[in-house]
C-alpha positions in Angstrom: 0.0 0.0 -0.1 1.3 3.4 -1.0 0.1 5.2 2.1 -0.6 8.8 3.4 -1.0 9.3 7.0 -0.1 11.0 10.4 1.7 9.7 13.4 0.6 10.7 16.8 3.3 10.3 19.7 2.1 9.4 23.0 4.8 10.7 25.1 5.9 14.3 25.5 9.2 15.5 23.9 11.6 13.8 23.8 9.3 11.4 22.0 9.8 7.5 22.5 9.6 6.4 18.8 8.1 3.1 20.1 5.0 4.7 21.7 2.8 6.1 19.1 -0.5 5.9 17.2 -0.9 6.0 13.4 -3.7 6.5 10.8 -3.0 5.7 7.3 -4.9 5.6 4.1 -3.9 4.5 0.8 -4.6 2.7 -2.5 -5.1 -1.0 -1.9 -2.4 -2.8 -3.9 -4.7 -5.7 -4.8 -8.3 -4.2 -5.1 -10.0 -7.5 -5.1 -8.2 -8.8 -1.8 -10.4 -9.4 1.0 -10.0 -7.5 4.4 -9.2 -10.9 6.1 -6.3 -11.4 3.5 -5.0 -8.0 4.0 -4.8 -8.4 7.9 -3.2 -11.9 7.4 -0.4 -10.2 5.2 0.3 -7.7 8.0 0.3 -10.5 10.6 2.8 -12.4 8.3 5.3 -9.3 8.3 5.1 -8.8 11.9 5.6 -12.7 12.7 8.8 -12.5 10.1 10.3 -9.6 12.1 9.9 -10.9 15.4 12.2 -13.7 14.9 9.5 -16.1 15.9 8.6 -14.6 19.2 5.0 -13.8 18.5 1.7 -14.1 20.2 -1.7 -13.3 18.7 -3.8 -11.8 21.5 -7.0 -11.1 19.6 -8.4 -10.8 16.2 -12.1 -9.4 16.0 -14.4 -7.9 13.5 -16.1 -4.5 14.4 -17.4 -1.5 12.6 -15.3 1.7 11.9 -17.7 4.4 11.3 -20.1 2.0 9.9 -17.5 0.0 7.6 -16.7 -3.5 8.3 -13.0 -3.6 9.9 -10.8 -6.2 11.7 -8.9 -5.4 14.9 -5.7 -7.4 15.7 -3.7 -7.3 18.7 -0.1 -8.7 18.7 2.6 -9.1 21.2 6.0 -9.9 19.7 9.6 -9.6 20.5 11.1 -6.6 18.6 14.6 -7.6 17.6 15.9 -4.3 16.9 14.9 -2.8 20.4 15.2 -6.2 22.2 11.7 -5.4 23.7 8.4 -6.8 24.0 6.0 -4.6 22.0 2.3 -4.8 21.2 0.8 -3.8 18.1 -3.0 -3.1 18.1 -4.4 -2.3 14.9 -7.9 -1.7 13.0 -7.9 -2.4 9.1 -10.9 -1.3 6.9 -11.2 -1.5 3.1 -13.8 0.9 1.3 -13.8 1.6 -2.3 -10.4 0.4 -3.1 -8.8 2.4 -0.1 -7.0 0.7 2.7 -7.5 2.4 5.9 -5.2 1.4 9.1 -5.5 3.0 12.6 -2.6 1.6 14.7 -1.0 1.6 18.1 2.5 0.6 18.7 3.8 0.4 22.2 6.1 -1.5 24.6 4.1 -4.3 26.5 4.5 -2.6 29.8 2.7 0.6 28.6 -0.1 -1.1 26.5 -2.9 -0.9 29.2 -2.3 2.7 29.6 -1.9 3.5 25.9 -4.8 1.4 25.0 -7.3 3.7 26.3 -6.2 6.5 24.0 -6.3 4.3 21.1 -9.6 3.1 22.0 -10.9 6.6 22.1 -9.2 7.2 18.7 -10.9 4.2 17.2 -14.3 5.1 18.6 -14.2 8.6 17.3 -12.8 7.9 13.9 -14.9 9.2 10.9 -14.3 8.6 7.2 -14.4 11.8 5.3 -17.6 12.1 3.3 -18.1 14.2 0.3 
């Protein structure tokens, strides 16, 4: 996906780059691909980068501003930082556009940061023309 989005730091300056939320939108590379297939590709990438130290903590369907979406929570060992991380993401496809809402945080900060992410997901609105 060629994407455009924003990163929202979850810490004051100096920012901790491993603690942030993101929102991205871009054209889906495979327009006929299903939401489930997109999420499976994301999970495969995380699994590959974790050196096999990977735990799927949840995978559920939900509505994101009325559009079918899938939420995935993954705990994995980040080989670059040598820390356990959690990625909590919501993926939606609408009209050939792939939307991702994303939280990345150290495992020990997840419960705190999840509250901000849940609020972010619940308040998300697609732009209507």
